[in-house]
BAFI-3210 file (N, C-alpha, C; in Angstrom, 3 decimals, decimal comma, padded with zeros to 6 digits):
// residues 253
n [1|2|3|4|5|6|7|8|9|10|11|12|13|14|15|16|17|18|19|20|21|22|23|24|25|26|27|28|29|30|31|32|33|34|35|36|37|38|39|40|41|42|43|44|45|46|47|48|49|50|51|52|53|54|55|56|57|58|59|60|61|62|63|64|65|66|67|68|69|70|71|72|73|74|75|76|77|78|79|80|81|82|83|84|85|86|87|88|89|90|91|92|93|94|95|96|97|98|99|100|101|102|103|104|105|106|107|108|109|110|111|112|113|114|115|116|117|118|119|120|121|122|123|124|125|126|127|128|129|130|131|132|133|134|135|136|137|138|139|140|141|142|143|144|145|146|147|148|149|150|151|152|153|154|155|156|157|158|159|160|161|162|163|164|165|166|167|168|169|170|171|172|173|174|175|176|177|178|179|180|181|182|183|184|185|186|187|188|189|190|191|192|193|194|195|196|197|198|199|200|201|202|203|204|205|206|207|208|209|210|211|212|213|214|215|216|217|218|219|220|221|222|223|224|225|226|227|228|229|230|231|232|233|234|235|236|237|238|239|240|241|242|243|244|245|246|247|248|249|250|251|252|253]
n.u [-005,676|-006,134|-007,858|-006,306|-006,583|-007,687|-008,182|-011,293|-011,162|-008,754|-006,295|-004,412|-000,886|000,262|002,309|003,792|005,153|006,899|008,100|010,298|009,172|007,876|007,407|006,479|006,416|005,335|007,208|009,486|011,318|010,021|010,060|012,111|012,529|012,182|012,274|010,630|010,148|007,530|007,289|005,479|003,113|004,409|005,453|006,442|008,367|008,687|010,923|012,068|013,167|011,023|008,914|010,160|008,693|007,340|004,613|003,403|004,318|003,052|000,387|000,406|000,660|-001,762|-003,457|-004,299|-002,805|-001,640|000,832|003,558|004,296|007,224|005,952|005,318|003,126|002,605|000,854|001,874|000,422|-000,600|-003,171|-005,517|-004,962|-007,005|-009,695|-008,556|-007,209|-006,584|-006,551|-004,956|-004,895|-002,863|-004,499|-007,352|-009,900|-012,516|-016,071|-018,100|-020,809|-021,364|-021,372|-018,704|-018,557|-019,962|-018,254|-016,045|-017,216|-017,561|-016,446|-017,613|-020,258|-020,254|-019,731|-022,077|-022,499|-024,088|-025,064|-024,087|-024,384|-021,892|-020,117|-020,430|-019,595|-016,897|-015,991|-016,458|-014,689|-012,256|-012,299|-012,176|-009,592|-008,021|-008,338|-010,799|-013,175|-016,566|-016,958|-018,384|-020,802|-020,273|-019,642|-017,241|-016,460|-016,347|-014,036|-010,501|-007,576|-005,754|-007,451|-009,229|-007,485|-007,026|-009,520|-009,470|-007,390|-008,562|-010,652|-009,184|-007,936|-010,203|-010,901|-010,946|-008,601|-006,007|-003,794|-002,380|-002,095|-000,493|-000,215|001,825|000,490|000,500|001,154|-000,099|-000,264|000,402|003,513|003,348|000,822|001,264|003,209|001,672|-000,360|001,121|001,767|-000,803|-001,459|000,571|-000,158|-002,801|-002,353|-000,729|000,693|-000,424|000,181|001,882|002,473|004,018|004,331|006,515|007,975|009,535|012,304|012,705|010,123|009,642|011,522|010,555|008,103|008,348|009,179|010,867|012,816|013,029|014,893|014,126|015,453|016,779|016,529|015,709|013,846|015,152|014,928|016,472|018,439|016,961|016,780|016,705|015,335|016,223|014,312|010,753|008,089|005,852|008,814|010,930|011,236|013,578|015,537|018,868|019,898|018,039|018,417|020,970|020,540|018,842|020,616|022,015|019,980|019,508|021,937|021,698|019,515|020,560|022,554]
n.v [-024,673|-021,230|-018,929|-016,209|-012,912|-010,674|-007,224|-005,672|-003,632|-002,531|-000,339|002,350|002,458|004,400|006,935|008,787|011,817|013,363|016,462|018,887|018,803|020,151|020,481|021,617|020,821|021,528|023,544|022,366|021,326|018,872|017,862|019,080|020,192|017,585|014,728|012,279|009,675|007,769|004,953|003,943|001,281|-000,503|-001,804|000,276|000,409|001,894|002,484|003,259|004,878|005,073|007,890|009,407|010,369|008,867|008,003|010,501|011,442|009,575|010,280|012,842|012,349|011,075|013,185|013,889|015,248|018,507|019,942|022,385|025,236|025,011|022,584|019,928|017,597|015,406|013,573|011,184|011,406|013,904|014,391|015,034|013,434|012,871|010,757|008,588|006,954|004,336|003,949|002,697|002,925|002,853|002,075|-000,100|000,950|-000,032|-000,027|-000,345|-001,039|-002,293|-005,359|-007,762|-008,311|-006,073|-004,055|-004,526|-003,884|-001,182|001,086|001,020|001,320|003,912|005,379|005,107|002,968|000,289|-002,641|-005,308|-008,828|-009,728|-007,929|-008,471|-011,123|-010,855|-009,534|-011,529|-013,467|-012,218|-012,075|-014,798|-015,345|-013,928|-015,431|-015,396|-016,642|-017,473|-015,669|-013,520|-012,356|-011,512|-009,099|-006,424|-006,311|-008,914|-009,945|-010,685|-008,564|-009,021|-010,279|-008,206|-006,475|-007,970|-007,813|-005,102|-005,089|-006,632|-004,878|-002,736|-003,973|-004,468|-002,090|-000,529|000,936|002,922|003,775|002,748|003,165|002,144|001,728|000,180|-002,446|-005,118|-005,274|-006,126|-008,829|-012,351|-014,144|-016,221|-015,767|-013,206|-013,625|-015,131|-013,323|-011,315|-012,551|-012,748|-010,009|-009,172|-010,575|-009,601|-006,900|-006,689|-004,950|-002,575|000,761|001,090|002,401|001,604|001,730|000,353|-001,304|-003,459|-004,817|-007,255|-007,845|-005,664|-006,259|-008,677|-008,101|-005,701|-003,796|-001,687|-000,295|002,108|003,981|006,113|008,759|010,957|014,463|017,518|015,049|012,840|010,948|008,032|006,493|003,999|000,532|-002,360|-005,306|-008,536|-010,412|-011,278|-010,163|-012,177|-012,771|-015,521|-016,150|-017,109|-016,572|-016,212|-013,885|-011,949|-011,939|-010,929|-008,352|-007,468|-007,100|-004,933|-003,003|-002,716|-001,600|000,873|001,925|002,131|003,930]
n.w [-006,852|-006,174|-008,314|-010,118|-008,781|-010,581|-011,522|-012,537|-014,375|-016,695|-016,214|-017,667|-017,173|-014,415|-013,418|-010,688|-009,569|-007,026|-006,180|-004,769|-002,222|000,743|004,207|007,355|010,744|013,917|014,095|013,148|010,339|008,497|005,889|003,242|000,190|-000,793|-002,906|-004,883|-007,130|-008,290|-009,919|-012,845|-012,815|-011,111|-007,876|-005,357|-002,508|000,695|003,173|006,517|009,584|012,527|012,737|010,810|008,700|006,799|006,686|006,571|004,096|002,434|002,944|001,896|-000,858|-001,179|-000,861|001,636|003,455|003,778|001,947|001,917|-000,197|-002,312|-003,110|-005,381|-006,732|-009,104|-011,603|-014,097|-016,452|-016,348|-015,452|-012,737|-009,541|-007,829|-007,087|-008,244|-006,566|-004,271|-000,843|001,994|005,366|008,423|010,578|010,729|010,241|009,993|009,684|012,415|012,438|010,099|008,203|007,627|004,857|003,825|004,641|002,992|000,594|000,842|-000,500|-003,086|-002,333|-001,209|-003,471|-004,786|-006,456|-008,209|-006,530|-007,750|-008,620|-009,585|-008,425|-005,695|-005,691|-006,359|-004,060|-002,138|-003,083|-002,616|000,186|000,732|-000,236|001,565|003,759|005,134|004,513|004,995|007,030|006,240|007,148|009,661|012,310|012,751|015,485|016,354|015,412|015,458|015,902|013,796|011,947|011,397|010,081|007,827|006,592|005,969|004,115|002,070|001,399|000,356|-001,854|-003,282|-004,424|-007,542|-008,701|-010,248|-008,761|-005,787|-002,376|000,503|003,936|005,968|005,588|006,468|009,112|011,507|011,438|011,941|011,336|009,318|008,143|007,235|005,210|003,405|002,696|001,573|-000,817|-001,939|-002,236|-003,996|-006,286|-006,783|-007,203|-009,370|-012,044|-011,266|-009,997|-007,085|-003,879|-000,996|002,459|004,824|007,686|007,478|006,124|004,634|003,796|002,084|000,101|-000,836|-002,151|-003,469|-006,394|-006,520|-003,950|-001,494|000,933|003,547|005,290|007,905|008,970|007,937|006,050|003,553|000,509|-000,360|-003,076|-005,244|-004,462|-006,474|-006,414|-007,809|-010,244|-010,223|-008,080|-006,023|-004,209|-003,216|000,223|001,252|-000,573|-001,471|-002,692|-001,951|000,805|000,971|-000,033|001,954|004,070|003,037|002,973|005,731|006,469|005,177|006,530|009,121|008,655]
ca.u [-005,075|-007,081|-007,677|-005,747|-007,562|-007,418|-009,190|-012,239|-010,766|-007,327|-005,941|-003,097|000,084|000,240|003,440|003,594|006,425|006,881|009,306|010,344|008,213|008,242|006,383|006,988|005,505|005,804|008,384|010,602|011,156|009,947|010,574|012,588|013,007|012,173|011,886|010,380|009,440|006,817|007,253|004,190|002,880|005,218|005,309|007,545|008,298|009,365|011,375|012,700|012,909|009,765|008,912|010,897|007,731|006,854|003,152|003,066|004,536|001,971|-000,822|000,532|000,328|-003,202|-004,230|-004,829|-001,932|-001,399|002,236|003,828|004,973|006,788|005,694|004,602|002,783|001,999|000,743|002,585|-000,439|-001,012|-004,533|-005,550|-004,944|-008,251|-010,600|-007,812|-006,369|-007,076|-005,663|-005,116|-004,191|-002,353|-005,663|-008,229|-010,996|-013,756|-017,274|-018,562|-022,212|-021,466|-020,794|-017,414|-018,777|-020,329|-017,053|-015,257|-017,943|-017,857|-016,101|-018,659|-021,476|-020,112|-019,797|-023,418|-022,501|-025,091|-024,533|-024,356|-023,867|-020,463|-019,394|-020,471|-018,789|-015,482|-015,714|-016,395|-013,453|-011,164|-012,348|-011,666|-008,151|-007,339|-008,579|-011,986|-014,386|-017,519|-017,097|-018,959|-021,901|-019,817|-019,320|-015,830|-016,203|-016,138|-012,782|-009,237|-006,916|-005,224|-008,571|-009,715|-006,558|-007,249|-010,701|-009,032|-006,628|-009,537|-011,352|-008,271|-007,787|-011,490|-010,980|-010,437|-007,921|-004,665|-002,762|-002,706|-001,216|-000,695|000,617|002,059|-000,737|000,598|001,853|-000,775|-000,445|001,467|004,522|002,896|-000,272|001,882|003,805|000,610|-001,069|002,023|001,577|-002,118|-001,383|001,426|-000,950|-003,951|-001,918|000,187|000,404|-000,848|001,203|001,693|003,453|003,742|005,203|006,710|009,156|010,140|013,123|012,481|008,812|009,829|012,272|009,723|006,984|008,618|010,061|011,837|012,794|013,733|015,052|013,892|016,184|017,215|015,594|014,579|014,014|015,452|014,665|017,670|018,271|016,204|017,289|015,791|015,589|016,091|013,144|009,424|007,411|006,492|010,059|011,097|011,734|014,915|016,404|020,124|020,058|017,219|019,025|022,098|019,979|018,316|021,747|022,296|018,926|019,757|023,048|021,175|018,673|021,430|023,376]
ca.v [-023,348|-020,140|-018,150|-014,883|-011,873|-009,567|-006,177|-005,675|-002,606|-002,420|001,064|002,675|002,658|005,767|007,319|009,979|012,421|014,362|017,284|020,088|018,668|020,864|020,434|021,936|020,363|021,959|024,386|021,564|020,972|017,425|017,735|020,304|019,846|016,123|014,257|010,844|009,258|006,502|004,457|003,402|-000,138|-001,341|-001,560|000,986|000,282|002,971|002,108|004,337|004,813|005,652|009,334|010,125|011,036|007,983|008,097|011,860|011,492|008,803|011,080|013,956|011,833|010,772|014,412|013,967|016,154|019,680|020,374|023,803|025,552|024,813|021,157|019,533|016,176|015,342|012,279|011,151|011,802|015,290|014,490|015,015|012,123|012,701|009,775|007,485|006,413|003,498|004,252|001,874|003,520|001,901|001,559|-000,787|001,886|-000,738|000,525|-001,422|-001,420|-003,033|-006,693|-007,884|-008,158|-004,694|-003,237|-004,698|-003,202|000,184|002,062|001,009|001,870|005,362|005,969|004,913|001,940|-000,757|-003,860|-006,394|-010,141|-009,823|-007,137|-009,232|-012,325|-010,451|-009,271|-012,829|-014,126|-011,565|-012,528|-016,171|-015,325|-013,440|-016,383|-015,058|-017,263|-017,825|-014,592|-012,377|-011,720|-011,120|-007,697|-006,245|-006,532|-010,339|-010,333|-010,314|-007,446|-009,484|-010,510|-006,886|-005,947|-008,716|-007,209|-003,825|-005,414|-007,017|-003,664|-001,976|-004,704|-004,395|-000,825|-000,653|002,217|002,751|004,084|002,150|003,623|001,228|002,094|-001,005|-003,242|-006,460|-005,125|-006,777|-010,235|-013,267|-014,281|-017,048|-015,070|-012,072|-014,117|-015,540|-012,154|-010,639|-013,218|-012,343|-008,614|-009,084|-011,054|-008,741|-005,550|-006,759|-003,971|-001,314|001,584|000,930|002,937|000,929|001,985|-000,812|-001,307|-004,779|-004,851|-008,455|-007,675|-004,748|-006,941|-009,760|-007,674|-004,434|-003,721|-000,661|-000,091|003,320|004,237|007,515|009,047|012,327|015,506|017,080|013,725|012,651|009,590|007,535|005,811|002,746|-000,814|-003,094|-006,741|-009,303|-011,281|-010,707|-010,491|-012,289|-013,529|-016,513|-015,521|-017,613|-016,283|-015,631|-012,523|-011,077|-011,832|-010,008|-007,006|-007,106|-006,563|-003,593|-002,107|-002,457|-000,652|002,184|002,406|002,492|005,083]
ca.w [-006,710|-006,359|-009,534|-009,868|-008,498|-011,486|-011,467|-013,635|-015,325|-016,931|-016,315|-018,198|-016,090|-013,897|-012,579|-009,861|-009,191|-005,955|-006,259|-003,925|-001,120|001,970|005,243|008,679|011,791|015,231|013,935|012,641|008,926|008,278|004,523|002,604|-001,150|-000,940|-004,239|-005,023|-008,341|-008,143|-011,289|-013,267|-012,983|-010,227|-006,445|-004,726|-001,056|001,403|004,511|007,261|011,020|013,007|012,903|009,767|007,833|005,734|006,622|006,135|002,652|001,826|003,049|000,953|-002,189|-001,159|-000,739|003,000|004,211|002,944|001,973|001,727|-001,455|-003,708|-003,331|-006,591|-006,809|-010,427|-012,266|-015,360|-017,570|-016,160|-014,924|-011,273|-008,881|-007,091|-007,655|-008,862|-005,506|-003,179|000,277|003,191|006,500|009,410|011,293|009,776|009,931|009,651|010,279|013,299|012,230|008,844|008,188|006,953|003,414|003,532|004,792|001,773|-000,487|001,273|-001,526|-004,115|-001,715|-001,073|-004,816|-005,324|-007,482|-008,037|-005,889|-008,693|-008,203|-009,906|-007,433|-004,449|-005,866|-006,266|-002,643|-001,469|-003,508|-001,900|001,574|000,754|-000,446|002,776|004,838|005,914|003,969|006,033|008,009|005,527|007,880|011,000|012,562|013,103|016,905|016,605|014,767|016,091|015,241|012,523|011,025|010,967|009,090|006,591|005,955|005,398|002,916|001,045|000,970|-000,497|-003,101|-003,973|-005,152|-008,904|-008,901|-010,819|-007,778|-004,499|-001,305|001,626|005,085|006,801|005,472|007,050|010,390|012,635|011,113|012,323|010,284|008,209|007,458|006,546|003,967|002,480|002,184|000,650|-002,105|-002,451|-002,658|-005,181|-007,419|-007,052|-007,578|-010,500|-013,083|-010,669|-009,359|-005,646|-002,936|000,264|003,601|005,669|008,539|007,322|004,904|003,826|003,165|000,959|-000,947|-001,398|-003,008|-004,128|-007,557|-006,145|-002,502|-001,079|002,359|003,889|006,522|008,149|009,370|007,113|005,456|002,142|000,020|-001,012|-004,367|-005,172|-004,666|-007,342|-006,248|-009,046|-010,368|-010,054|-006,821|-004,713|-004,257|-002,151|001,438|001,538|-001,718|-000,990|-003,207|-001,110|002,127|000,830|-000,150|003,270|004,821|002,500|003,457|007,147|006,530|004,796|007,632|010,239|008,281]
c.u [-006,132|-006,785|-007,109|-006,846|-007,261|-008,521|-010,107|-011,838|-009,255|-007,005|-004,588|-002,142|000,186|001,459|003,083|004,978|006,197|008,193|009,171|009,445|008,749|007,077|007,060|005,951|006,092|007,070|009,607|010,322|011,183|010,496|011,074|013,233|013,136|011,646|011,693|009,637|008,849|006,560|005,921|004,197|003,710|004,934|006,585|007,352|009,168|009,646|011,982|012,388|011,578|009,925|009,615|009,961|007,179|005,344|002,717|003,238|003,435|000,676|-000,773|000,156|-001,166|-004,071|-004,823|-003,976|-001,525|000,065|002,350|004,445|006,483|006,487|004,887|004,384|001,979|001,942|001,464|001,753|-000,979|-002,405|-004,497|-005,556|-006,257|-009,181|-009,898|-006,912|-007,164|-006,067|-005,985|-004,255|-003,659|-003,490|-006,622|-009,436|-012,269|-014,931|-017,948|-019,982|-022,415|-020,879|-019,425|-017,571|-019,100|-019,156|-016,165|-015,888|-018,177|-017,558|-017,160|-019,945|-021,412|-020,149|-021,162|-023,481|-023,534|-024,431|-024,889|-023,856|-022,367|-019,619|-019,316|-019,583|-017,296|-015,094|-015,596|-015,098|-012,246|-011,135|-011,853|-010,146|-007,393|-007,678|-009,798|-013,273|-015,281|-017,722|-017,790|-020,022|-021,505|-019,587|-017,858|-015,513|-015,923|-014,792|-011,583|-008,623|-006,360|-006,309|-009,141|-008,792|-006,706|-008,486|-010,299|-008,208|-007,571|-010,282|-010,476|-008,101|-009,066|-011,594|-010,288|-009,765|-006,511|-003,530|-003,208|-001,646|-001,516|000,301|000,717|000,862|-000,697|001,124|001,214|-000,907|000,705|002,333|004,013|001,769|000,268|002,474|002,732|-000,097|-000,171|001,888|000,260|-002,062|-000,548|000,671|-002,052|-003,540|-000,942|-000,236|-000,099|000,373|000,924|002,829|003,097|004,796|005,301|007,933|009,981|010,959|012,856|011,128|008,922|010,523|011,466|008,741|007,230|009,473|011,193|011,692|013,657|013,828|014,959|014,558|016,382|016,118|016,186|014,898|014,371|015,163|015,872|017,378|017,622|017,109|016,258|016,101|015,422|014,831|011,847|008,837|006,214|007,699|010,147|011,769|013,155|015,885|017,692|020,343|019,258|017,851|020,240|021,611|019,388|019,433|022,091|021,244|019,138|020,919|022,568|020,316|019,521|022,236|022,617]
c.v [-022,271|-019,400|-016,779|-013,856|-010,656|-008,517|-006,234|-004,699|-002,591|-000,944|001,228|002,895|004,134|006,002|008,582|010,501|013,500|015,150|018,492|020,017|019,347|020,779|020,690|021,528|020,748|022,789|023,659|021,175|019,458|017,081|019,100|019,906|018,339|015,740|012,742|010,602|007,877|005,978|003,791|001,891|-001,054|-000,971|-000,922|000,904|001,351|002,535|003,327|004,219|005,457|007,161|010,110|010,827|010,182|008,096|009,473|012,003|010,741|009,609|012,299|013,509|011,551|012,022|014,617|014,844|017,286|020,105|021,879|024,029|025,409|023,357|020,918|018,025|015,984|013,904|012,345|011,580|013,220|015,478|014,469|013,590|011,830|011,726|008,581|006,768|005,491|003,626|003,342|002,454|002,445|001,278|000,928|000,056|001,168|-000,074|-000,558|-001,886|-002,181|-004,425|-006,661|-007,670|-006,710|-003,733|-003,339|-003,940|-001,723|001,224|002,162|001,622|003,391|006,072|005,803|003,879|000,868|-002,020|-005,061|-007,714|-010,278|-009,082|-007,898|-010,462|-011,991|-010,182|-010,576|-013,562|-013,527|-012,002|-013,964|-016,168|-014,799|-014,293|-016,102|-015,578|-017,716|-016,755|-013,366|-011,633|-011,265|-009,610|-007,573|-006,549|-007,993|-010,825|-009,961|-009,140|-007,828|-009,740|-009,196|-006,297|-006,680|-008,199|-005,893|-004,040|-005,787|-005,796|-002,827|-002,647|-004,650|-003,141|-000,956|000,657|001,995|003,014|003,578|002,570|002,795|001,554|000,905|-001,969|-004,590|-006,440|-005,901|-008,286|-011,082|-013,568|-015,074|-016,383|-013,886|-012,516|-014,468|-014,336|-011,260|-011,234|-012,787|-010,921|-008,465|-009,532|-010,058|-007,364|-005,545|-005,773|-002,641|-000,531|001,584|001,633|002,381|001,285|000,710|-000,602|-002,581|-004,836|-006,065|-008,404|-006,776|-005,441|-008,067|-009,233|-006,360|-004,606|-002,725|-000,395|001,124|003,368|005,744|007,789|010,550|013,260|016,859|015,814|013,808|011,200|009,141|006,849|004,453|001,532|-001,561|-004,587|-007,487|-010,154|-010,546|-011,084|-011,393|-013,213|-014,477|-015,872|-015,955|-017,423|-015,618|-014,190|-011,535|-010,880|-010,901|-008,573|-006,536|-006,516|-005,160|-002,589|-001,734|-001,473|000,761|002,767|002,877|003,745|006,373]
c.w [-006,960|-007,643|-009,195|-009,670|-009,352|-011,381|-012,684|-014,732|-015,458|-017,162|-016,992|-017,033|-015,708|-013,015|-011,798|-009,473|-008,140|-006,048|-005,332|-002,716|000,141|002,953|006,582|009,712|013,141|015,163|013,409|011,194|008,774|006,898|004,068|001,285|-001,338|-002,320|-004,220|-006,327|-008,118|-009,545|-011,606|-013,314|-012,110|-008,775|-005,913|-003,221|-000,411|002,833|005,199|008,736|011,392|013,175|011,816|008,791|006,706|005,567|006,137|004,629|001,915|001,828|002,130|-000,455|-002,291|-001,114|000,629|003,911|003,284|003,035|001,769|000,350|-001,273|-004,042|-004,607|-006,559|-008,089|-010,936|-013,603|-016,548|-017,422|-015,603|-013,394|-010,720|-008,163|-007,822|-008,276|-007,846|-004,589|-002,046|001,455|004,299|007,430|010,208|010,285|009,371|009,468|010,349|011,108|013,044|010,910|009,009|007,510|005,450|003,056|003,720|003,556|000,610|-000,200|000,202|-002,600|-003,585|-001,621|-002,417|-005,456|-006,427|-007,167|-007,492|-006,758|-008,135|-008,469|-008,876|-006,101|-004,545|-005,791|-004,812|-001,866|-001,824|-002,792|-000,443|001,700|000,641|000,765|003,999|005,687|005,279|005,118|007,087|007,413|006,329|009,286|011,089|012,981|014,567|017,228|016,058|015,625|015,331|013,879|011,492|010,519|009,902|007,762|005,849|005,283|004,133|001,777|000,518|000,046|-001,848|-003,941|-004,835|-006,512|-009,288|-009,452|-009,846|-006,412|-003,482|-000,060|002,726|006,040|006,771|006,171|008,489|011,538|012,456|011,638|011,103|009,082|007,427|006,673|005,210|002,943|001,877|001,344|-000,748|-002,750|-002,998|-003,927|-006,426|-007,781|-007,573|-008,748|-011,589|-012,569|-010,180|-007,867|-004,913|-001,579|001,302|004,423|006,556|008,348|006,034|004,022|003,125|001,942|-000,203|-001,587|-002,429|-003,731|-005,379|-007,293|-004,647|-002,160|000,440|002,591|005,240|006,684|008,600|008,996|006,312|003,979|001,786|-000,785|-002,329|-004,193|-005,269|-005,512|-007,239|-007,576|-009,054|-010,094|-008,700|-007,072|-004,769|-003,062|-000,947|001,772|000,374|-001,216|-001,467|-002,370|000,256|002,088|000,718|001,173|004,133|004,339|002,966|004,927|007,322|006,204|005,924|008,812|009,928|008,165]
res [m|n|a|p|l|r|p|e|t|i|h|a|p|l|s|v|t|v|t|g|a|r|l|t|y|g|g|v|a|l|f|s|d|l|t|l|h|i|e|a|g|v|t|t|c|l|l|g|p|s|g|v|g|k|t|t|l|l|r|m|v|a|g|l|a|e|p|e|p|p|t|s|i|l|s|g|d|g|a|p|l|r|g|r|i|a|y|m|a|q|q|d|l|l|l|p|w|l|t|v|l|d|n|v|l|l|g|a|r|m|r|g|e|r|r|t|p|a|l|v|e|r|a|r|a|l|l|e|r|v|g|l|a|g|r|e|k|d|r|p|a|t|l|s|g|g|q|r|q|r|v|a|i|a|r|t|l|m|e|d|k|p|l|v|l|m|d|e|p|f|s|a|l|d|a|l|t|r|l|r|l|q|d|v|a|a|d|a|l|a|g|r|t|v|l|m|v|t|h|d|p|l|e|a|l|r|i|g|h|r|v|h|v|m|t|g|r|p|a|t|v|g|p|a|l|e|p|p|g|l|p|p|r|a|v|d|d|p|a|l|l|a|l|q|a|e|l|l|r|r|l|a|g]
***
């Protein structure tokens, strides 16, 4: 069995609260007084129909989308979020001139961190866990779309940050690889504060501690569903399948 992929630094649990969020796009109010509490040390999953604003909300928390007043995005400890976020976009955003290994180490390189043997070994271990052992020297152009997304997942997991934002991280993967990497992510991110956007209700229920549905225009975030037990949960758990039906009802409603 592979050893758990624990981060090198243990961060204090970090909560984030979004209140009064407002954003207008093309003259249409995407958000108006939207509220979301991201609980410290757990994985919060966000579901909703396409175009409702899930990615925009994720980008607002990441500081990549500028909301309108009176939007407030505050950490539980009162310190700025800047520099404490690992963000994975829908696109893999791999740099084509770097090797797979160097893409995983990109964050450390951009911060000017020393490339220590321990750092390289952690990156190699992550690549092995996402099924890309032996591909460290390859360029992104030689990889399939699913393999590129696995590199992006490894790069995100490599970041030693207390808040992790992920936008459909498993969307380009086949069903079996998706299940396996959900397990890897749940292990590697245990104890971190995670906000993950997904279109897959069962995926949200497998790895999320709290699951919200975002609907409407302007969008609102509904109350959390809290699946029983700890992630990653069994895909055939009857309790999860019952909650999946409830999530589908919320999405349809």
